[in-house]
C-alpha positions in Angstrom: 11.6 50.4 176.4 14.7 48.6 175.8 15.2 51.5 173.3 15.0 54.1 175.9 17.6 52.2 177.7 20.1 51.8 175.4 19.9 55.7 174.4 19.8 56.5 178.2 23.5 54.5 178.1 24.4 55.6 175.1 24.0 59.5 176.6 25.6 58.7 179.8 28.8 57.3 178.3 28.8 60.1 176.3 28.4 62.3 179.6 31.2 60.7 180.9 33.4 61.2 178.3 32.8 65.0 178.5 33.1 64.6 181.7 36.3 63.5 181.9 37.5 66.0 178.9 36.3 68.8 181.4 38.3 67.0 184.1 41.3 67.2 182.2 41.1 71.1 180.9 40.2 71.8 184.5 43.3 69.9 185.8 45.7 72.0 182.6 44.3 75.1 183.6 45.0 74.9 187.3 48.2 73.7 186.6 48.7 77.1 184.1 46.8 79.0 187.1 49.9 78.1 189.4 52.2 78.9 187.2 51.3 82.2 186.6 51.3 82.8 190.2 54.7 81.7 190.4 55.9 83.3 187.8 53.9 86.7 189.3 56.1 86.1 192.4 59.2 86.1 190.5 58.4 89.1 188.9 57.3 90.8 192.4 60.9 89.3 194.0 62.6 91.1 190.7 61.0 94.4 191.7 62.2 94.2 195.3 65.2 93.3 193.9 65.2 96.3 191.5 63.7 98.7 194.1 67.0 97.5 196.8 69.8 97.8 194.4 68.2 101.2 193.6 68.9 101.9 196.9 72.1 100.7 197.3 73.4 102.4 194.7 72.4 105.7 196.1 69.7 106.3 193.1 65.8 107.7 193.5 62.9 107.6 191.0 61.6 110.9 190.1 58.0 111.4 188.1 57.7 113.4 184.9 54.5 114.6 184.1 53.7 114.1 180.6 50.6 116.0 179.1 48.5 113.9 176.6 48.1 115.3 172.9 44.8 115.6 171.1 45.0 115.4 167.4 48.4 116.6 168.0 47.4 119.8 170.0 47.9 120.4 173.5 44.9 122.0 175.0 44.1 123.6 178.6 42.1 120.6 179.7 44.8 117.8 178.7 45.3 114.9 180.7 48.2 114.9 182.2 50.0 111.1 182.8 52.8 110.5 185.5 56.3 108.9 184.3 58.8 107.9 186.7 62.8 108.0 185.8 65.5 106.7 187.7 68.5 109.2 188.5 71.2 109.9 191.0 70.3 111.7 194.2 72.1 114.7 193.4 70.9 115.0 190.1 67.2 114.5 191.4 67.9 117.6 193.5 69.1 119.7 190.3 65.6 118.5 188.7 63.9 119.6 191.5 65.6 123.0 191.0 64.7 123.0 187.6 60.8 123.4 188.7 58.1 121.4 187.4 57.4 120.1 184.2 58.5 117.4 181.5 61.9 115.9 181.7 62.7 118.0 178.2 61.2 121.1 179.7 63.7 120.7 182.6 66.8 119.4 180.7 66.0 123.2 178.5 66.7 124.9 181.7 69.9 123.5 182.3 70.9 124.2 178.2 69.5 127.4 179.3 72.0 128.1 181.6 74.5 126.6 180.6 74.1 129.2 177.7 74.1 132.1 180.3 77.2 130.9 181.6 79.0 130.7 178.6 78.0 133.4 177.3 79.0 135.1 180.8 82.6 133.4 180.3 82.8 134.9 176.5 82.2 138.3 178.1 84.8 137.9 180.9 87.3 137.2 178.5 86.5 140.1 176.2 86.6 142.2 179.4 90.1 140.7 179.9 91.3 141.2 176.7 90.2 144.6 176.9 92.2 145.0 180.3 95.5 143.6 178.9 95.2 145.8 175.8 94.9 149.1 177.9 97.7 148.1 180.4 100.1 147.2 177.1 99.0 150.6 175.5 99.2 152.4 178.4 102.9 151.3 178.9 104.2 151.3 175.7 103.6 155.0 175.4 106.4 155.7 177.9 108.2 152.8 176.4 111.8 153.6 175.1 113.1 149.5 174.8 110.1 148.3 172.5 106.9 146.2 173.5 106.8 146.0 177.7 105.8 141.8 178.4 103.3 141.1 180.7 106.0 140.2 182.9 107.6 143.5 182.9 104.3 145.5 183.4 104.0 143.2 186.6 107.6 144.6 187.7 106.7 147.8 186.8 103.7 147.9 188.6 105.8 146.5 191.7 108.1 149.4 191.3 106.1 151.8 190.7 102.9 150.9 192.6 100.6 152.6 190.6 97.3 152.1 192.0 95.8 151.6 188.3 97.6 148.3 187.6 97.2 147.1 190.9 93.4 147.5 190.3 93.8 145.9 186.8 95.4 143.1 188.2 93.1 142.4 191.0 90.1 142.5 187.9 92.3 140.2 186.1 93.0 137.9 188.5 89.3 137.5 189.8 88.1 137.5 186.2 90.1 134.2 185.3 89.1 132.7 188.5 85.7 133.7 187.7 86.1 132.2 183.8 87.8 128.8 185.8 85.1 128.5 187.9 82.0 128.8 185.2 84.1 126.5 183.3 83.9 124.2 185.6 80.3 124.5 186.3 79.4 124.0 182.4 81.5 121.0 182.5 79.9 119.6 185.5 76.2 120.3 184.2 77.1 119.0 180.6 78.3 115.5 182.6 75.5 115.3 184.7 72.7 115.9 181.8 74.4 113.0 180.2 74.6 110.9 182.7 71.0 111.6 183.6 70.2 111.1 180.3 70.8 107.5 180.0 70.0 106.4 183.4 66.9 107.7 182.5 66.3 106.1 179.4 67.7 102.9 180.9 65.3 102.7 183.7 62.1 103.8 181.4 63.0 100.8 179.3 63.2 98.0 182.8 60.3 100.2 184.1 58.4 99.5 181.3 59.0 95.7 180.4 58.8 95.0 184.0 55.0 96.5 184.3 54.1 95.0 180.8 55.1 91.4 182.4 53.3 92.1 185.2 50.2 93.2 183.5 50.1 90.5 181.2 50.9 87.4 184.2 47.9 89.2 186.4 45.5 89.1 182.8 46.3 85.4 182.3 45.9 84.6 185.8 42.4 86.0 185.9 41.6 84.6 182.6 43.0 81.3 183.8 40.8 81.5 187.3 37.5 82.8 185.2 38.0 79.3 183.4 38.9 77.2 185.7 35.5 78.8 187.4 33.4 78.1 184.5 34.7 74.2 184.0 34.0 73.9 187.9 30.1 74.9 187.1 29.9 72.7 183.9 31.3 69.9 185.6 29.0 70.3 188.3 26.1 70.4 185.7 27.6 67.3 184.0 27.0 65.5 187.4 23.8 66.0 188.0 22.9 65.2 184.4 25.0 61.9 185.0 23.4 61.3 188.6 19.9 61.7 187.2 20.9 59.2 183.8 21.9 56.8 186.7 19.0 57.0 188.4 16.7 56.5 185.3 18.8 54.0 184.2 18.1 52.2 188.1 14.2 52.4 187.4 14.3 51.2 184.3 16.3 48.4 185.1 13.8 47.5 187.9 10.7 47.8 185.4 12.5 45.1 183.4 
């Protein structure tokens, strides 16, 4: 009987030590869980602050469809995911007018439009040069004082009132205006594309970083909560065993 009581006391002491260790671990996990919750709230606050800054700066978030590839090939049944990018409101309107698809597809639409405008500018410049050449030739035939400059030709037009030259002058001015307008449009599109790509890349990096941090904090919080629940269950089990040992010890002491 004394040996049994000694073993019971030793087991009781061991259970008490285990219980204290579990309690310490449980307290640590509770503190970790509280810290993770605070970090999660900070991340949420940063996301809210980001959204407010986006709104204050007149920006919007646009979606970009991305097809997932299988073995390097994009099939008809490829699954599409949606990425988000940060752009200005006017750029978002331009992207909407560019149609659907990925960012590269819509930027390619802008580049095609730019090339078309450049081709049209070149064509108009050629027409303008041809008209100038025709005008000089038509006046050099009747001129006895050498080549006539553009200024002299304009003076002849005013003096003679030639319908052909008046028509040319109108067409030349119109062509020059069209060229200037198209050049300004091309420059504006290039500037918008550059700004959009820079803003898009920066926003994508920030978005991915915040999302990854949020997922990490949520995962750590879930793990900590699960571990805390396991420790609580283990503590309850240890307490029950401790109560049984106390009862057994009391019974032995009474019998002794």
